[in-house]
C-alpha positions in Angstrom: 93.7 110.9 90.6 93.8 107.9 88.3 92.0 105.8 91.0 89.3 108.4 91.4 88.8 108.7 87.7 88.6 104.9 87.3 86.1 104.7 90.2 83.9 107.4 88.7 84.0 105.7 85.3 83.0 102.3 86.7 80.3 103.8 88.9 78.9 105.7 85.8 79.0 102.5 83.8 77.1 100.6 86.5 74.4 103.2 86.7 74.2 103.3 82.9 73.7 99.5 82.7 70.8 99.6 85.2 67.1 100.2 84.3 66.1 103.8 84.1 64.8 105.5 87.2 61.1 106.0 87.4 59.5 109.4 88.1 59.1 108.5 91.7 62.0 110.1 93.7 62.2 107.2 96.1 62.8 104.5 93.5 66.5 103.8 92.8 68.1 101.8 90.1 69.1 98.3 91.1 72.8 98.6 91.6 75.0 95.8 92.9 76.5 98.0 95.7 78.4 95.0 97.1 80.2 94.5 93.8 81.0 98.2 93.4 82.3 98.3 97.0 84.4 95.2 96.5 85.8 96.7 93.3 86.6 100.0 95.0 88.3 98.2 97.9 90.4 96.1 95.6 91.3 99.2 93.5 92.3 101.1 96.6 94.3 98.2 97.9 96.2 97.9 94.6 96.9 101.7 94.6 98.2 101.5 98.2 100.5 98.6 97.3 101.9 100.6 94.4 102.4 103.6 96.6 104.2 101.5 99.3 106.5 100.1 96.6 107.3 103.6 95.2 108.0 104.9 98.8 110.3 101.8 99.4 112.2 102.3 96.2 112.7 106.1 96.9 113.8 105.4 100.4 116.3 102.8 99.3 117.7 105.2 96.7 118.0 108.0 99.3 119.8 105.6 101.7 122.2 104.5 99.0 123.0 108.1 98.1 123.5 109.0 101.8 125.9 106.1 102.2 127.9 107.2 99.1 128.0 110.7 100.5 129.2 109.6 103.9 131.9 107.4 102.4 133.1 110.2 100.2 133.1 112.7 103.1 135.0 110.2 105.3 137.6 109.7 102.6 138.1 113.4 102.0 138.0 114.7 105.6 141.2 113.4 107.2 140.9 115.7 110.2 141.4 114.0 113.6 138.3 113.6 115.7 138.7 114.2 119.5 136.0 112.7 121.7 135.3 114.4 125.0 133.4 112.7 127.7 131.8 114.6 130.5 131.8 112.9 133.9 129.3 114.0 136.5 
């Protein structure tokens, strides 16, 4: 949502900085659409990088917790394990 709000704010600022639209419906303000598109792409790229880092950090935490749980369960459960192989 922060990305969308920033994009709306920047787009509004760009339109506010351009000359006023004439009464003709076909005339549009001169907006540097290439600059706005580049800014939006950079912003989205940055947000994706932050999201990937957050996912990586959470995944590493989950794996570490799982390893701790597995070690604890292996230490507390001293029951013998019997492997059975089925031969066709």
